[in-house]
N, C-alpha and C positions, 0 to 999 in steps of 0.2 A: 664685395667690391670695395676697394679702398676709397677713401675720401680725400679729395684735395680741397684746402680751404684758403680763401683770400684772407688778407689782413683784417677785414671787417669781420668775417667769420670767426677768426681766432680771438676777437676781441681787442685787437691791437689799434683798430680805428673804430670810431663811433659813427653810427648812422644818424643823420640829422632827424630831428623830430619836429613835426608840424604842431606847434603849441596851441594853436586855436583852430577850431572846427572850420573847414573850408580853405585854409591856407594850404597851398601846394609847395612841397619841397622837393628837391631833386637829389637823390643819392647816386654817386658814381661808384660802382663796384668793378675793379679791375683785377685781372689775373693773367699771368703768362704761363701758357701751357707748354710742356715738353713731352710730346708723344703720349698724351693723356687719353685714356679710355674709361677713366674712372668717373665716379659722381664728383661734381665740383660744387662746393658751397660758395656762392658768390657774395651774399650779403643777407640783410635783414629787412623784413617788412615790420615796422615797429607795432607794438600793441595799439589797438584802437585806430589804425590807420587803414585806408582803402587805396587800391592802386588807381591812378588816373591816366597814366601813360607809361610807356616803356620803349626804349631803344636799344637794340643789340648791335654792337659795333665790333667788327673783327678785322684783322689784317690778313685774312685768308688762313683757314685752318687746314687746307690741303685736301687733295683727293676730292671725293664727293661727299664731304662731311656735312651732316645736318645736326641741328642742336634742338633739344627740348629744354625749356625754361619754365620753372613753376615752383610751387610751394613744396617744400621737403617734408617727409614724414617724420623727422626727428626735430627736436628743439635746436635752436641755433648753437653751433659750437659742439654739438654731439657728434661723435664719430663711430656710429654703429655700422657694422658691415651690412646690415640689411636695409640701410636707408634707401628710400626711393624718392624720385622727383616727378612732380606733376607736369602737365602741359598747359597750365592755365595762362601762361604768359606768351610763350612761343612753342609751337608744335611743328617740329621738323623744319625750322628755319634753315634756309640755305646759307651756310657759312664757308663753303669751299673757297670762294674767292673773297677778296677784301670788299667789304661793303657795310651797308647799314640796313637793318630790318627794323621796321616800325611795328608797334602793336596793332594787330588785326584781330586778335582773339578776344571776343566778348566775355569769355570766362573770367579774365583778369579783372575786367570792370565790374563784374557781379560778385566778386569776393567781398564779403562783409568784414568790417573791422571786428576783431576779437580781443579778448583781454590778455593775450600773451603775444610776445614777439614770435614771428614765423621766419624760418630759414628759407631763403630763396636760393635754388640751386640749378644746375644744368647738367645734362648728360649729352654726350656726343655719339654719333652713330659709328664712328670709326676713330682710329688713332688720330689725334689732333695735336698740332703744334702751332702756336702763335699767341697773339694777345686777344683777350676778350674783355670787352667793356659792356657792362649793363648799366644804363642810365634809367633808374626806376623813379618815377614821379608818383608821390602819394600824398594824400591829405588826411588829417585827422577826422574821425567820423564825429557826428553830433548834429544838433539842430542849428541850421544857419540859413 
């Protein structure tokens, strides 16, 4: 399955980093889709950070499209055909109509910070056209 990458995923834009433990930062990952059914790499969860909240915003991806958003199996920027996307952040979010989906999946909040950057991706259930914005809020891990 081909991989579509945002500017952050391509390394053209940098994700903000929460420099001190407990400080929350928000990264805005945006991509415009044109009849996509592929794996979409939206952005990065930096090393030693954990998710504290997420919002998925779409302008209506059409049909009865749902989206899964989570940690990808490959490292950020890698374009392997066998890349998979988890459902830790959103599992079958309804993106058919324009709207906002807020994080309700506790799996995202249970992800531990690790020593490498992690790619955050999305898959859609059917061909999708439109704008997708993921606002990912995260904090550096540590004692605080």
